[in-house]
C-alpha positions as CSV (number, residue, x, y, z in Angstrom):
1,D,53.4,-64.3,-260.9
2,G,51.4,-61.5,-262.4
3,T,48.2,-63.6,-262.1
4,I,46.4,-61.8,-259.4
5,K,47.3,-58.5,-259.6
6,T,46.2,-56.1,-256.1
7,A,44.0,-52.2,-256.7
8,C,47.0,-50.9,-256.3
9,Q,49.1,-52.5,-259.1
10,Q,46.4,-52.5,-261.4
11,A,46.1,-48.7,-261.0
12,C,49.4,-47.8,-261.8
13,P,50.9,-47.3,-265.3
14,A,54.3,-47.3,-264.9
15,D,54.2,-51.5,-263.4
16,A,56.2,-49.4,-260.7
17,I,54.9,-52.0,-257.8
18,V,55.6,-56.0,-258.0
19,F,55.0,-58.4,-255.5
20,G,55.7,-62.0,-255.8
21,D,57.3,-64.9,-254.0
22,L,61.1,-64.4,-253.0
23,N,61.4,-68.3,-252.3
24,D,60.6,-68.8,-256.5
25,A,63.7,-68.3,-258.1
26,T,62.0,-67.6,-261.4
27,S,59.8,-65.0,-260.1
28,Q,59.8,-61.2,-261.7
29,V,60.5,-60.1,-258.0
30,V,63.4,-62.0,-257.7
31,K,64.9,-60.7,-260.5
32,L,63.9,-57.0,-259.3
33,K,65.8,-57.6,-256.4
34,Q,69.1,-59.4,-258.2
35,Q,70.1,-55.9,-260.0
36,E,72.8,-53.6,-259.1
37,R,69.8,-50.4,-258.4
38,N,68.0,-52.5,-255.5
39,Y,68.1,-51.3,-252.1
40,G,66.4,-51.1,-249.1
41,L,65.6,-48.2,-246.4
42,A,68.6,-48.6,-243.6
43,E,70.0,-51.6,-244.8
44,D,73.1,-50.1,-243.8
45,L,72.2,-50.3,-240.1
46,G,71.3,-53.8,-240.1
47,A,67.7,-53.5,-240.7
48,R,66.3,-56.0,-243.0
49,P,63.5,-54.2,-244.7
50,R,61.2,-56.5,-246.9
51,T,60.3,-53.3,-248.6
52,S,62.6,-52.3,-251.5
53,Y,63.5,-50.0,-254.4
54,L,65.1,-49.8,-257.4
55,A,67.2,-46.8,-257.8
56,K,66.7,-44.0,-260.6
57,V,69.8,-44.0,-263.0
58,R,70.7,-40.8,-263.1
59,N,73.8,-40.4,-265.0
60,Q,74.4,-42.0,-267.9
61,N,77.4,-40.9,-268.5
62,P,79.7,-44.1,-269.3
63,A,83.1,-42.0,-268.5
64,L,82.0,-41.4,-264.6
65,V,80.8,-45.3,-264.4
66,G,83.7,-46.9,-261.6
């Protein structure tokens, strides 16, 4: 996990690109996919995308959290 980095990972200063083994429960990519902010495009249509994203938290007002 993180031993080898692709060129795009090395070029991204925000560490926004992560690759890893989904079969390894301790890998960083598995921990990111388990977050509540994780989503994939067209998942609600039954698609199983290989690429997923973390939603940006735009409103951190605790009174609006349901």
